[in-house]
Structure formats: C-alpha cells, structure tokens
A tleap script that builds the chain and sets N, CA, C and O, in Angstrom:
source leaprc.protein.ff14SB
mol = sequence {
  NMET PRO LYS THR TRP LEU THR ILE ASN ASN
  HIE ASP LEU ILE ILE SER LEU ALA ALA ARG
  TYR ARG MET PRO ALA ALA TYR PRO LEU ARG
  LEU PHE VAL ALA ASP GLY GLY LEU ILE SER
  TYR GLY PRO ASP PRO ILE ASN PHE TYR ARG
  GLN ALA ALA GLY TYR VAL ASP ARG ILE LEU
  LYS GLY GLU LYS PRO ALA GLU MET PRO VAL
  GLN ALA ALA THR LYS TYR GLU LEU ALA ILE
  ASN LEU LYS THR ALA LYS ALA ILE GLY LEU
  THR VAL PRO ALA SER LEU LEU GLY ARG ALA
  ASP GLU VAL ILE CGLU
}
set mol.1.N position { -53.299 16.100 -33.404 }
set mol.1.CA position { -53.078 17.438 -32.898 }
set mol.1.C position { -53.861 18.507 -33.669 }
set mol.1.O position { -54.271 19.487 -33.047 }
set mol.2.N position { -54.090 18.385 -34.963 }
set mol.2.CA position { -54.824 19.429 -35.666 }
set mol.2.C position { -56.214 19.683 -35.079 }
set mol.2.O position { -56.669 20.827 -35.078 }
set mol.3.N position { -56.898 18.654 -34.583 }
set mol.3.CA position { -58.219 18.848 -33.999 }
set mol.3.C position { -58.126 19.716 -32.749 }
set mol.3.O position { -59.019 20.520 -32.480 }
set mol.4.N position { -57.053 19.557 -31.992 }
set mol.4.CA position { -56.859 20.365 -30.794 }
set mol.4.C position { -56.732 21.835 -31.176 }
set mol.4.O position { -57.366 22.687 -30.555 }
set mol.5.N position { -55.941 22.140 -32.167 }
set mol.5.CA position { -55.772 23.531 -32.575 }
set mol.5.C position { -57.067 24.095 -33.141 }
set mol.5.O position { -57.361 25.274 -32.945 }
set mol.6.N position { -57.829 23.291 -33.824 }
set mol.6.CA position { -59.115 23.741 -34.345 }
set mol.6.C position { -60.032 24.140 -33.189 }
set mol.6.O position { -60.729 25.153 -33.258 }
set mol.7.N position { -60.024 23.344 -32.140 }
set mol.7.CA position { -60.832 23.642 -30.958 }
set mol.7.C position { -60.346 24.910 -30.272 }
set mol.7.O position { -61.154 25.763 -29.906 }
set mol.8.N position { -59.051 25.042 -30.096 }
set mol.8.CA position { -58.498 26.222 -29.428 }
set mol.8.C position { -58.770 27.477 -30.252 }
set mol.8.O position { -59.167 28.505 -29.702 }
set mol.9.N position { -58.565 27.403 -31.544 }
set mol.9.CA position { -58.788 28.565 -32.405 }
set mol.9.C position { -60.248 29.017 -32.417 }
set mol.9.O position { -60.535 30.188 -32.662 }
set mol.10.N position { -61.163 28.093 -32.153 }
set mol.10.CA position { -62.595 28.407 -32.168 }
set mol.10.C position { -63.210 28.370 -30.777 }
set mol.10.O position { -64.422 28.209 -30.638 }
set mol.11.N position { -62.385 28.518 -29.752 }
set mol.11.CA position { -62.906 28.362 -28.397 }
set mol.11.C position { -63.960 29.402 -28.039 }
set mol.11.O position { -64.881 29.099 -27.281 }
set mol.12.N position { -63.849 30.612 -28.560 }
set mol.12.CA position { -64.871 31.631 -28.271 }
set mol.12.C position { -66.237 31.206 -28.821 }
set mol.12.O position { -67.256 31.369 -28.150 }
set mol.13.N position { -66.256 30.672 -30.016 }
set mol.13.CA position { -67.503 30.192 -30.611 }
set mol.13.C position { -68.073 29.022 -29.813 }
set mol.13.O position { -69.274 28.974 -29.546 }
set mol.14.N position { -67.225 28.095 -29.438 }
set mol.14.CA position { -67.665 26.925 -28.676 }
set mol.14.C position { -68.266 27.352 -27.340 }
set mol.14.O position { -69.326 26.864 -26.948 }
set mol.15.N position { -67.595 28.256 -26.647 }
set mol.15.CA position { -68.077 28.738 -25.351 }
set mol.15.C position { -69.408 29.483 -25.515 }
set mol.15.O position { -70.332 29.279 -24.728 }
set mol.16.N position { -69.506 30.332 -26.523 }
set mol.16.CA position { -70.749 31.098 -26.709 }
set mol.16.C position { -71.921 30.192 -27.073 }
set mol.16.O position { -73.046 30.444 -26.640 }
set mol.17.N position { -71.684 29.146 -27.858 }
set mol.17.CA position { -72.765 28.216 -28.198 }
set mol.17.C position { -73.206 27.420 -26.980 }
set mol.17.O position { -74.401 27.196 -26.788 }
set mol.18.N position { -72.265 26.994 -26.162 }
set mol.18.CA position { -72.620 26.276 -24.928 }
set mol.18.C position { -73.448 27.175 -24.019 }
set mol.18.O position { -74.413 26.717 -23.408 }
set mol.19.N position { -73.081 28.445 -23.925 }
set mol.19.CA position { -73.829 29.395 -23.089 }
set mol.19.C position { -75.226 29.646 -23.658 }
set mol.19.O position { -76.208 29.665 -22.916 }
set mol.20.N position { -75.310 29.839 -24.968 }
set mol.20.CA position { -76.600 30.119 -25.594 }
set mol.20.C position { -77.607 29.010 -25.319 }
set mol.20.O position { -78.779 29.276 -25.054 }
set mol.21.N position { -77.143 27.770 -25.383 }
set mol.21.CA position { -78.040 26.631 -25.185 }
set mol.21.C position { -78.016 26.106 -23.749 }
set mol.21.O position { -78.545 25.033 -23.459 }
set mol.22.N position { -77.388 26.890 -22.846 }
set mol.22.CA position { -77.317 26.548 -21.419 }
set mol.22.C position { -76.814 25.119 -21.208 }
set mol.22.O position { -77.347 24.368 -20.392 }
set mol.23.N position { -75.787 24.769 -21.958 }
set mol.23.CA position { -75.215 23.436 -21.917 }
set mol.23.C position { -73.958 23.419 -21.051 }
set mol.23.O position { -72.987 24.109 -21.359 }
set mol.24.N position { -73.967 22.643 -19.979 }
set mol.24.CA position { -72.738 22.542 -19.192 }
set mol.24.C position { -71.680 21.800 -20.009 }
set mol.24.O position { -71.940 20.725 -20.549 }
set mol.25.N position { -70.511 22.375 -20.090 }
set mol.25.CA position { -69.459 21.768 -20.902 }
set mol.25.C position { -68.139 21.791 -20.148 }
set mol.25.O position { -67.821 22.753 -19.449 }
set mol.26.N position { -67.382 20.721 -20.301 }
set mol.26.CA position { -66.048 20.621 -19.704 }
set mol.26.C position { -65.029 20.766 -20.819 }
set mol.26.O position { -65.225 20.283 -21.934 }
set mol.27.N position { -63.940 21.440 -20.492 }
set mol.27.CA position { -62.926 21.759 -21.491 }
set mol.27.C position { -61.559 21.229 -21.060 }
set mol.27.O position { -61.345 20.960 -19.878 }
set mol.28.N position { -60.634 21.077 -22.010 }
set mol.28.CA position { -59.327 20.500 -21.678 }
set mol.28.C position { -58.308 21.501 -21.130 }
set mol.28.O position { -57.284 21.097 -20.578 }
set mol.29.N position { -58.576 22.797 -21.277 }
set mol.29.CA position { -57.602 23.809 -20.877 }
set mol.29.C position { -58.246 24.920 -20.062 }
set mol.29.O position { -59.411 25.256 -20.269 }
set mol.30.N position { -57.487 25.484 -19.141 }
set mol.30.CA position { -57.934 26.588 -18.308 }
set mol.30.C position { -58.343 27.798 -19.150 }
set mol.30.O position { -59.229 28.555 -18.754 }
set mol.31.N position { -57.718 27.980 -20.285 }
set mol.31.CA position { -58.028 29.077 -21.199 }
set mol.31.C position { -59.526 29.187 -21.457 }
set mol.31.O position { -60.066 30.292 -21.503 }
set mol.32.N position { -60.197 28.060 -21.625 }
set mol.32.CA position { -61.624 28.048 -21.906 }
set mol.32.C position { -62.417 28.630 -20.737 }
set mol.32.O position { -63.366 29.387 -20.945 }
set mol.33.N position { -62.034 28.283 -19.519 }
set mol.33.CA position { -62.740 28.761 -18.324 }
set mol.33.C position { -62.491 30.247 -18.123 }
set mol.33.O position { -63.406 30.988 -17.764 }
set mol.34.N position { -61.279 30.679 -18.348 }
set mol.34.CA position { -60.956 32.100 -18.212 }
set mol.34.C position { -61.773 32.943 -19.186 }
set mol.34.O position { -62.061 34.108 -18.912 }
set mol.35.N position { -62.144 32.358 -20.320 }
set mol.35.CA position { -62.917 33.080 -21.337 }
set mol.35.C position { -64.417 32.809 -21.260 }
set mol.35.O position { -65.157 33.165 -22.177 }
set mol.36.N position { -64.877 32.175 -20.159 }
set mol.36.CA position { -66.309 32.003 -19.951 }
set mol.36.C position { -66.833 30.588 -19.959 }
set mol.36.O position { -68.032 30.385 -19.772 }
set mol.37.N position { -65.978 29.597 -20.170 }
set mol.37.CA position { -66.410 28.207 -20.115 }
set mol.37.C position { -66.695 27.799 -18.675 }
set mol.37.O position { -66.264 28.478 -17.743 }
set mol.38.N position { -67.410 26.708 -18.487 }
set mol.38.CA position { -67.822 26.275 -17.153 }
set mol.38.C position { -66.696 25.645 -16.340 }
set mol.38.O position { -66.405 26.098 -15.233 }
set mol.39.N position { -66.067 24.618 -16.870 }
set mol.39.CA position { -65.090 23.860 -16.089 }
set mol.39.C position { -64.023 23.285 -17.016 }
set mol.39.O position { -64.302 22.928 -18.161 }
set mol.40.N position { -62.813 23.204 -16.509 }
set mol.40.CA position { -61.741 22.550 -17.275 }
set mol.40.C position { -60.938 21.664 -16.346 }
set mol.40.O position { -60.779 21.948 -15.159 }
set mol.41.N position { -60.443 20.593 -16.915 }
set mol.41.CA position { -59.554 19.695 -16.198 }
set mol.41.C position { -58.532 19.196 -17.205 }
set mol.41.O position { -58.877 18.496 -18.157 }
set mol.42.N position { -57.297 19.550 -16.996 }
set mol.42.CA position { -56.274 19.153 -17.947 }
set mol.42.C position { -54.888 19.359 -17.388 }
set mol.42.O position { -54.724 19.878 -16.284 }
set mol.43.N position { -53.895 18.955 -18.146 }
set mol.43.CA position { -52.515 19.075 -17.676 }
set mol.43.C position { -52.118 20.530 -17.445 }
set mol.43.O position { -52.537 21.430 -18.173 }
set mol.44.N position { -51.312 20.734 -16.430 }
set mol.44.CA position { -50.776 22.055 -16.113 }
set mol.44.C position { -49.732 22.398 -17.174 }
set mol.44.O position { -48.699 21.733 -17.244 }
set mol.45.N position { -49.975 23.419 -18.003 }
set mol.45.CA position { -49.045 23.715 -19.098 }
set mol.45.C position { -47.655 24.132 -18.611 }
set mol.45.O position { -46.663 23.837 -19.277 }
set mol.46.N position { -47.564 24.800 -17.480 }
set mol.46.CA position { -46.255 25.218 -16.960 }
set mol.46.C position { -45.420 23.991 -16.615 }
set mol.46.O position { -44.240 23.918 -16.957 }
set mol.47.N position { -46.037 23.036 -15.940 }
set mol.47.CA position { -45.330 21.807 -15.580 }
set mol.47.C position { -44.902 21.041 -16.825 }
set mol.47.O position { -43.815 20.465 -16.870 }
set mol.48.N position { -45.765 21.040 -17.830 }
set mol.48.CA position { -45.463 20.363 -19.094 }
set mol.48.C position { -44.196 20.947 -19.726 }
set mol.48.O position { -43.325 20.203 -20.174 }
set mol.49.N position { -44.096 22.275 -19.760 }
set mol.49.CA position { -42.931 22.922 -20.360 }
set mol.49.C position { -41.671 22.696 -19.521 }
set mol.49.O position { -40.569 22.596 -20.062 }
set mol.50.N position { -41.837 22.617 -18.220 }
set mol.50.CA position { -40.678 22.305 -17.365 }
set mol.50.C position { -40.131 20.918 -17.679 }
set mol.50.O position { -38.919 20.724 -17.769 }
set mol.51.N position { -41.038 19.956 -17.846 }
set mol.51.CA position { -40.607 18.606 -18.200 }
set mol.51.C position { -39.902 18.615 -19.554 }
set mol.51.O position { -38.874 17.961 -19.726 }
set mol.52.N position { -40.448 19.350 -20.503 }
set mol.52.CA position { -39.840 19.430 -21.833 }
set mol.52.C position { -38.455 20.053 -21.752 }
set mol.52.O position { -37.533 19.602 -22.433 }
set mol.53.N position { -38.297 21.078 -20.934 }
set mol.53.CA position { -36.990 21.723 -20.785 }
set mol.53.C position { -35.966 20.743 -20.236 }
set mol.53.O position { -34.804 20.759 -20.643 }
set mol.54.N position { -36.394 19.893 -19.316 }
set mol.54.CA position { -35.491 18.864 -18.785 }
set mol.54.C position { -35.034 17.899 -19.871 }
set mol.54.O position { -33.875 17.485 -19.905 }
set mol.55.N position { -35.953 17.551 -20.748 }
set mol.55.CA position { -35.591 16.663 -21.864 }
set mol.55.C position { -34.606 17.344 -22.808 }
set mol.55.O position { -33.634 16.727 -23.244 }
set mol.56.N position { -34.852 18.597 -23.121 }
set mol.56.CA position { -33.943 19.340 -24.004 }
set mol.56.C position { -32.553 19.387 -23.387 }
set mol.56.O position { -31.556 19.185 -24.080 }
set mol.57.N position { -32.484 19.650 -22.100 }
set mol.57.CA position { -31.202 19.686 -21.398 }
set mol.57.C position { -30.475 18.346 -21.520 }
set mol.57.O position { -29.278 18.307 -21.802 }
set mol.58.N position { -31.201 17.261 -21.308 }
set mol.58.CA position { -30.579 15.933 -21.400 }
set mol.58.C position { -30.082 15.637 -22.816 }
set mol.58.O position { -29.018 15.044 -22.994 }
set mol.59.N position { -30.853 16.049 -23.815 }
set mol.59.CA position { -30.450 15.830 -25.210 }
set mol.59.C position { -29.204 16.641 -25.535 }
set mol.59.O position { -28.282 16.147 -26.185 }
set mol.60.N position { -29.183 17.895 -25.076 }
set mol.60.CA position { -28.010 18.741 -25.335 }
set mol.60.C position { -26.761 18.218 -24.634 }
set mol.60.O position { -25.642 18.517 -25.050 }
set mol.61.N position { -26.949 17.444 -23.581 }
set mol.61.CA position { -25.810 16.847 -22.863 }
set mol.61.C position { -25.405 15.506 -23.452 }
set mol.61.O position { -24.502 14.846 -22.938 }
set mol.62.N position { -26.077 15.095 -24.543 }
set mol.62.CA position { -25.640 13.913 -25.258 }
set mol.62.C position { -26.539 12.692 -25.189 }
set mol.62.O position { -26.249 11.708 -25.870 }
set mol.63.N position { -27.592 12.694 -24.422 }
set mol.63.CA position { -28.478 11.532 -24.373 }
set mol.63.C position { -29.208 11.386 -25.704 }
set mol.63.O position { -29.512 12.375 -26.371 }
set mol.64.N position { -29.479 10.164 -26.071 }
set mol.64.CA position { -30.181 9.899 -27.321 }
set mol.64.C position { -31.687 9.910 -27.062 }
set mol.64.O position { -32.174 9.189 -26.190 }
set mol.65.N position { -32.415 10.717 -27.810 }
set mol.65.CA position { -33.868 10.809 -27.607 }
set mol.65.C position { -34.578 9.462 -27.705 }
set mol.65.O position { -35.544 9.218 -26.981 }
set mol.66.N position { -34.118 8.604 -28.574 }
set mol.66.CA position { -34.756 7.305 -28.752 }
set mol.66.C position { -34.638 6.429 -27.509 }
set mol.66.O position { -35.423 5.497 -27.332 }
set mol.67.N position { -33.669 6.720 -26.650 }
set mol.67.CA position { -33.471 5.919 -25.445 }
set mol.67.C position { -34.124 6.543 -24.206 }
set mol.67.O position { -34.067 5.979 -23.113 }
set mol.68.N position { -34.736 7.698 -24.388 }
set mol.68.CA position { -35.371 8.378 -23.253 }
set mol.68.C position { -36.821 7.921 -23.128 }
set mol.68.O position { -37.498 7.733 -24.138 }
set mol.69.N position { -37.302 7.742 -21.905 }
set mol.69.CA position { -38.682 7.294 -21.726 }
set mol.69.C position { -39.679 8.400 -22.074 }
set mol.69.O position { -39.389 9.589 -21.940 }
set mol.70.N position { -40.840 7.981 -22.518 }
set mol.70.CA position { -41.914 8.915 -22.785 }
set mol.70.C position { -42.522 9.324 -21.442 }
set mol.70.O position { -42.758 8.476 -20.581 }
set mol.71.N position { -42.769 10.594 -21.268 }
set mol.71.CA position { -43.358 11.070 -20.019 }
set mol.71.C position { -44.772 11.562 -20.257 }
set mol.71.O position { -45.080 12.175 -21.280 }
set mol.72.N position { -45.613 11.278 -19.296 }
set mol.72.CA position { -46.984 11.791 -19.329 }
set mol.72.C position { -47.093 12.930 -18.327 }
set mol.72.O position { -46.235 13.098 -17.461 }
set mol.73.N position { -48.134 13.691 -18.455 }
set mol.73.CA position { -48.355 14.782 -17.504 }
set mol.73.C position { -48.474 14.200 -16.099 }
set mol.73.O position { -49.045 13.127 -15.902 }
set mol.74.N position { -47.934 14.914 -15.145 }
set mol.74.CA position { -47.989 14.449 -13.758 }
set mol.74.C position { -48.851 15.354 -12.885 }
set mol.74.O position { -49.242 14.972 -11.782 }
set mol.75.N position { -49.143 16.542 -13.374 }
set mol.75.CA position { -49.955 17.479 -12.611 }
set mol.75.C position { -51.094 17.982 -13.491 }
set mol.75.O position { -50.878 18.446 -14.611 }
set mol.76.N position { -52.298 17.882 -12.964 }
set mol.76.CA position { -53.481 18.357 -13.674 }
set mol.76.C position { -54.112 19.481 -12.866 }
set mol.76.O position { -53.993 19.519 -11.642 }
set mol.77.N position { -54.783 20.396 -13.561 }
set mol.77.CA position { -55.428 21.486 -12.847 }
set mol.77.C position { -56.915 21.534 -13.169 }
set mol.77.O position { -57.343 21.269 -14.292 }
set mol.78.N position { -57.686 21.883 -12.141 }
set mol.78.CA position { -59.131 21.991 -12.244 }
set mol.78.C position { -59.500 23.454 -12.077 }
set mol.78.O position { -59.127 24.079 -11.085 }
set mol.79.N position { -60.228 24.005 -13.035 }
set mol.79.CA position { -60.683 25.392 -12.971 }
set mol.79.C position { -62.196 25.412 -13.163 }
set mol.79.O position { -62.743 24.678 -13.986 }
set mol.80.N position { -62.862 26.271 -12.384 }
set mol.80.CA position { -64.317 26.365 -12.425 }
set mol.80.C position { -64.712 27.834 -12.520 }
set mol.80.O position { -64.164 28.681 -11.815 }
set mol.81.N position { -65.659 28.125 -13.390 }
set mol.81.CA position { -66.164 29.479 -13.545 }
set mol.81.C position { -67.559 29.537 -12.914 }
set mol.81.O position { -68.530 29.052 -13.495 }
set mol.82.N position { -67.651 30.140 -11.710 }
set mol.82.CA position { -68.926 30.210 -11.003 }
set mol.82.C position { -69.922 31.152 -11.675 }
set mol.82.O position { -71.133 30.950 -11.582 }
set mol.83.N position { -69.418 32.171 -12.345 }
set mol.83.CA position { -70.309 33.097 -13.050 }
set mol.83.C position { -71.048 32.345 -14.161 }
set mol.83.O position { -72.244 32.550 -14.367 }
set mol.84.N position { -70.342 31.490 -14.860 }
set mol.84.CA position { -70.961 30.698 -15.921 }
set mol.84.C position { -71.936 29.685 -15.337 }
set mol.84.O position { -73.020 29.475 -15.880 }
set mol.85.N position { -71.550 29.061 -14.235 }
set mol.85.CA position { -72.445 28.091 -13.579 }
set mol.85.C position { -73.765 28.755 -13.203 }
set mol.85.O position { -74.838 28.197 -13.433 }
set mol.86.N position { -73.678 29.937 -12.630 }
set mol.86.CA position { -74.889 30.666 -12.234 }
set mol.86.C position { -75.731 31.030 -13.457 }
set mol.86.O position { -76.957 30.927 -13.423 }
set mol.87.N position { -75.073 31.452 -14.532 }
set mol.87.CA position { -75.789 31.865 -15.749 }
set mol.87.C position { -76.581 30.719 -16.373 }
set mol.87.O position { -77.627 30.950 -16.981 }
set mol.88.N position { -76.092 29.485 -16.230 }
set mol.88.CA position { -76.822 28.353 -16.816 }
set mol.88.C position { -77.641 27.596 -15.774 }
set mol.88.O position { -78.212 26.545 -16.066 }
set mol.89.N position { -77.693 28.142 -14.546 }
set mol.89.CA position { -78.553 27.566 -13.516 }
set mol.89.C position { -77.996 26.362 -12.789 }
set mol.89.O position { -78.755 25.507 -12.333 }
set mol.90.N position { -76.683 26.282 -12.675 }
set mol.90.CA position { -76.054 25.158 -11.964 }
set mol.90.C position { -75.518 25.597 -10.612 }
set mol.90.O position { -75.059 26.727 -10.444 }
set mol.91.N position { -75.584 24.691 -9.661 }
set mol.91.CA position { -74.947 24.893 -8.366 }
set mol.91.C position { -73.764 23.939 -8.304 }
set mol.91.O position { -73.924 22.728 -8.462 }
set mol.92.N position { -72.590 24.483 -8.076 }
set mol.92.CA position { -71.383 23.659 -8.012 }
set mol.92.C position { -71.201 23.209 -6.558 }
set mol.92.O position { -71.151 24.047 -5.658 }
set mol.93.N position { -71.101 21.906 -6.322 }
set mol.93.CA position { -70.949 21.417 -4.951 }
set mol.93.C position { -69.674 21.954 -4.287 }
set mol.93.O position { -68.643 22.129 -4.937 }
set mol.94.N position { -69.769 22.208 -2.997 }
set mol.94.CA position { -68.622 22.712 -2.236 }
set mol.94.C position { -67.447 21.748 -2.302 }
set mol.94.O position { -66.292 22.173 -2.300 }
set mol.95.N position { -67.734 20.461 -2.358 }
set mol.95.CA position { -66.644 19.476 -2.422 }
set mol.95.C position { -65.832 19.631 -3.711 }
set mol.95.O position { -64.619 19.420 -3.708 }
set mol.96.N position { -66.491 19.995 -4.800 }
set mol.96.CA position { -65.789 20.210 -6.068 }
set mol.96.C position { -65.024 21.528 -6.032 }
set mol.96.O position { -63.888 21.609 -6.499 }
set mol.97.N position { -65.655 22.557 -5.475 }
set mol.97.CA position { -64.972 23.842 -5.348 }
set mol.97.C position { -63.712 23.723 -4.490 }
set mol.97.O position { -62.709 24.388 -4.750 }
set mol.98.N position { -63.773 22.884 -3.480 }
set mol.98.CA position { -62.619 22.683 -2.598 }
set mol.98.C position { -61.442 22.023 -3.291 }
set mol.98.O position { -60.294 22.198 -2.881 }
set mol.99.N position { -61.719 21.279 -4.322 }
set mol.99.CA position { -60.651 20.590 -5.064 }
set mol.99.C position { -60.089 21.418 -6.206 }
set mol.99.O position { -59.051 21.080 -6.775 }
set mol.100.N position { -60.776 22.505 -6.542 }
set mol.100.CA position { -60.382 23.317 -7.697 }
set mol.100.C position { -59.076 24.067 -7.421 }
set mol.100.O position { -58.843 24.557 -6.316 }
set mol.101.N position { -58.245 24.143 -8.439 }
set mol.101.CA position { -57.018 24.940 -8.374 }
set mol.101.C position { -57.337 26.411 -8.560 }
set mol.101.O position { -56.635 27.283 -8.049 }
set mol.102.N position { -58.417 26.679 -9.304 }
set mol.102.CA position { -58.824 28.062 -9.550 }
set mol.102.C position { -60.333 28.127 -9.648 }
set mol.102.O position { -60.960 27.310 -10.323 }
set mol.103.N position { -60.913 29.106 -8.968 }
set mol.103.CA position { -62.341 29.354 -9.050 }
set mol.103.C position { -62.517 30.802 -9.502 }
set mol.103.O position { -62.036 31.728 -8.848 }
set mol.104.N position { -63.202 30.986 -10.612 }
set mol.104.CA position { -63.452 32.322 -11.147 }
set mol.104.C position { -64.858 32.723 -10.724 }
set mol.104.O position { -65.823 32.010 -10.998 }
set mol.105.N position { -64.970 33.871 -10.052 }
set mol.105.CA position { -66.286 34.295 -9.540 }
set mol.105.C position { -66.841 35.431 -10.330 }
set mol.105.O position { -67.937 35.910 -10.037 }
savepdb mol mol.pdb
quit
C-alpha cells in the first residue's frame, strides 16, 4: 500500500511528466484523469466504501471477521480525458469512448 500512496501523493508530477514527453499513460484512479491524465481504469471507490460499510455492519451485529469472505471489487470505472489525448496527438476510438463511464472534454 505505501507505493500506492506515493503515486497518489505525486500524481501531479507523474501527469506533468507524461504530458511533457507526450507519453500515453493509464492510471488506476479517476483522480488522475480529472487532473489531466489520459485514461484510468480501476475500482469504483463509492462501491468499495459501500461494501466496506456492509462488512462493518455485519461485524457490529456479531459476525466474526475471520469467518467473513474476502471481497474483491465488483464495479470498475473507465475515465478518458479527450483534451489530454488531443494534446499528445492521440485519437480515441469511438468504441472505447462508448464504454467509458466518464469522458472529459
């Protein structure tokens, strides 16, 4: 997990370096795309917290955490920044845009 926080804490630097060198880069969180990154594909954080809240509820009702199954993300989101794509000279296919949960223009 520490590597993830290092990446998040330095996301502005990472995005600016990718832009400077016109490097298409994919990121794990929508946050990167909102701040100028090209594309992200990762778990929906809202859904993740909802699942966690369900676990907390079950624990508070007496279930033992050790007996509860591990859950993986069930919903992923795709975000694309068209302004960034244009800046680095990429054309994003319509088929990919159609699948995106969010397109930033």
